[in-house]
C-alpha positions in Angstrom: -2.5 -23.2 5.9 -2.7 -21.7 2.5 -2.7 -18.0 3.5 -1.2 -16.7 0.3 1.9 -16.5 -1.6 5.4 -15.9 -0.2 8.1 -14.4 -2.4 11.8 -14.4 -1.8 15.0 -14.2 -3.6 18.6 -15.3 -3.2 21.2 -13.1 -1.5 22.2 -11.4 -4.9 18.4 -11.0 -6.0 19.1 -12.9 -9.3 16.5 -15.7 -8.6 13.3 -15.3 -7.1 10.8 -18.1 -6.0 7.1 -17.9 -4.9 5.7 -20.4 -2.4 2.1 -20.8 -1.0 1.3 -21.4 2.3 1.7 -25.1 1.9 5.4 -24.6 0.9 4.4 -25.5 -2.6 6.7 -24.0 -5.3 4.3 -21.9 -7.5 6.8 -19.7 -9.3 10.4 -19.2 -10.1 12.1 -16.4 -11.8 16.1 -16.7 -12.8 17.7 -13.7 -14.3 18.5 -13.9 -17.9 22.0 -15.3 -18.5 22.6 -16.5 -15.1 22.7 -20.3 -16.2 25.3 -19.4 -18.8 27.2 -17.2 -16.2 27.2 -19.7 -13.3 26.3 -22.9 -14.7 23.9 -25.3 -13.3 25.3 -25.9 -9.8 25.7 -22.2 -9.2 22.0 -21.6 -10.1 21.0 -24.4 -8.0 22.8 -23.0 -5.1 20.9 -19.5 -5.7 17.7 -21.4 -6.2 18.2 -23.1 -2.8 19.1 -19.9 -1.3 15.8 -18.3 -2.4 13.8 -21.4 -1.4 15.2 -21.3 2.0 14.4 -17.5 2.3 10.9 -18.1 1.3 10.2 -21.0 3.7 11.4 -18.8 6.5 8.8 -16.3 5.5 6.2 -19.0 5.5 7.3 -20.2 8.8 7.3 -16.6 10.4 3.8 -16.0 9.0 2.8 -19.3 10.5 4.1 -18.5 13.7 2.4 -15.1 13.9 -0.9 -16.7 12.8 -0.7 -19.2 15.4 0.2 -16.6 18.2 -2.9 -14.5 17.0 -5.2 -17.5 17.2 -3.8 -18.5 20.6 -4.4 -14.9 21.9 -7.9 -14.9 20.5 -8.8 -18.1 22.0 -7.6 -17.2 25.4 -9.6 -14.0 25.3 -12.6 -15.9 24.3 -12.1 -18.4 27.2 -11.6 -15.7 29.7 -14.8 -14.0 28.5 -16.7 -17.2 28.8 -15.3 -18.0 32.2 -16.2 -14.4 33.5 -20.0 -14.9 32.4 -20.1 -18.4 33.8 -18.7 -18.8 37.1 
């Protein structure tokens, strides 16, 4: 499901990541000076937060798309069954 790009940030909005529909990392933005301020472990934590948030967005979109597909298929099946007893 490569339905587009999903952007999300950490809780403090200092790190932003972009994932595609396959959960592949396609972009990352880290606020200037953040590595110096927090160190590598602090930045890694924020990157992980942003990745988690982006993955949730991809998952939510996938669930909504699956629900829409199931609804459409059910409607089609009903229509077919009504025209062919």
